[in-house]
C-alpha angles and dihedrals in degrees: 000000000000115000110213128207129209090258092051113044122193122249118238091246091051091050092051091047091051091048090049091052092049093050096047093046093046097049122048120196106312136190118235132180124202148120120287117234138163089025111184128185109188124187091267089074094239120125125225123188148137124254114206146169129192094288110028147010139207133202117245142186132198115191125222097253089060105035093053088066093064120106095209138050112241117223134197111271093027120131109233138179114221137186108211147153122239114237145144127248100233102203092058102020091237119161108227148143128245109216120220097177136014134186135166113273124225110321090009090066091049091048091052090049090048093051093047093051092044091053091048095050092043091053088054090057093246092136097042115140094228089066092061121108125214117246117244114257094221112017118200091211135008125212125206123197109196144094110306090217101045130102091249095068091048092052092047094049093047092053093046091048091052098044104036117356092173094070112088119230126213117201118208102195121218139152111260099193136043138036095305095047099089093052093046092048091050090048092050091048091049090051092052091050093047095049091043092195099133131069094209137016135211120204121183151083142225126283129292144132123308089262091052092052095042094106088071090058093061109130096220092048091048091052091048091052091050092051096044109127091206116076107259134195120204118210111175118172125314127332094280093048120092132186129186089248087065090064095043097047123090089245136010121220120198091223138008089253090055089050090056090052092049095053099042133065117234109242092204090056090045090050091051090048091050090050090051091048090049091054091047091049093052091048091047091050091050090049090047090056094041095052097061090048092052091046091051090051091048092049091049090055091049094047111113136176117274091241092055090047091051092048092051091045090051091049090048089050091053091050091051091047091053092047090051092051092049091048092048092048091048091048092048091051091052092049092049090050089053092043097056096066088045091053091050091050089047091052090052090049095044113135090227091054092046091048092051091050091050092049091053090049090050092050091051091049091048090055091051095043104074096055099062091038092052091049090049091050092051091050091049091049091053091049091047093052091052093048091047091053092049091047093050091051091053095042118117088223089068089053091051091049089060091061102273128125137200124224121207131194100201105314095334123093114237111238101158138028087234086077092061137077131179111277095032116135114231132193119207118198118208129182093266103030149326135284124204118209140168123231112242100170136008121208126174118217120247106246096175 
């Protein structure tokens, strides 16, 4: 620490730094318990809050690298236990703590444990509505799992005695508080299931603190309640109290007395209902007797002589006959109206009519046919005469007629002496026949 003199005063920042050093060196990491208030979570991820008890408070901070390790979300008003170092915030000179670890304190820890287990079991579908069983309307026997000396069993028995004293009650005793309570409750529930002598079960106890009711938050007990084949009602504490067995049971009752009312019929209500049913039965019987009498009287009034019945039936038959004739005539008229257009269409499409039309068309075409054909024949004849004349002019026969001849060696015409050799046989074609000769001598002409 810097020791100042009158000639050399300390700066404010230096004073705060010295105070910070003194605080941090004087206090190691300490544990504090208090109530959270003014909790702030800015975008930086750091937490700022006050920690207080009934007489004082202190500012605190928990930085992001530490608060992200927590497995719960602190809330204002929650009691927490923190491990922190004492320090001073130099820029403002504020005395504060910097928290390294935080956990719920006392009931807060139990509440966090309760919420975590509840969330786990709920995610497994243990509290699903489709697992719930309906309670019997009139149980032959009711089972109660609770302490035999507690207030809860007295309340339950009083309600059952008042509502329906004829239904027997079986008590399966178990501790409802303390370390042994969960195991005893599970054992009592298993006994009730094994004996299978009750149509419905009640499990519960009177009110208390969260610690007092903690046996009904046991995971194994909660699973056993959910799997119970006998319809079961959970009644833990008072109306504001809730145990995990309340969520797993087929029905939750706010109090043990309410559970007794839910599982038992009320004899007074049943008596009133029976009286009402009796009155309805008497009225129904009177109505049942009155109805045949009125029907007999009505039938007597409607009874007529057979002759009158036959006459009316005959008249009815005539009416129906006339209606049938009118309907048939009306139907026939409609059909004739529909038939006429069809007959006209049929006449137009008659094969005889179509054949006559085709014959007329053929006759007209026959009259028109010779004219273009005759013109085409004349044109073809003129073309043929011209071609014949041209062919005749180019014909070798015309050349022969003028005194020329054609000499062949085999099938080839002889155009040069170079094609010939002595001994070759030649055929000479004249205009009026052919001459065969043999070559004796070949001589080429001198063209030079």
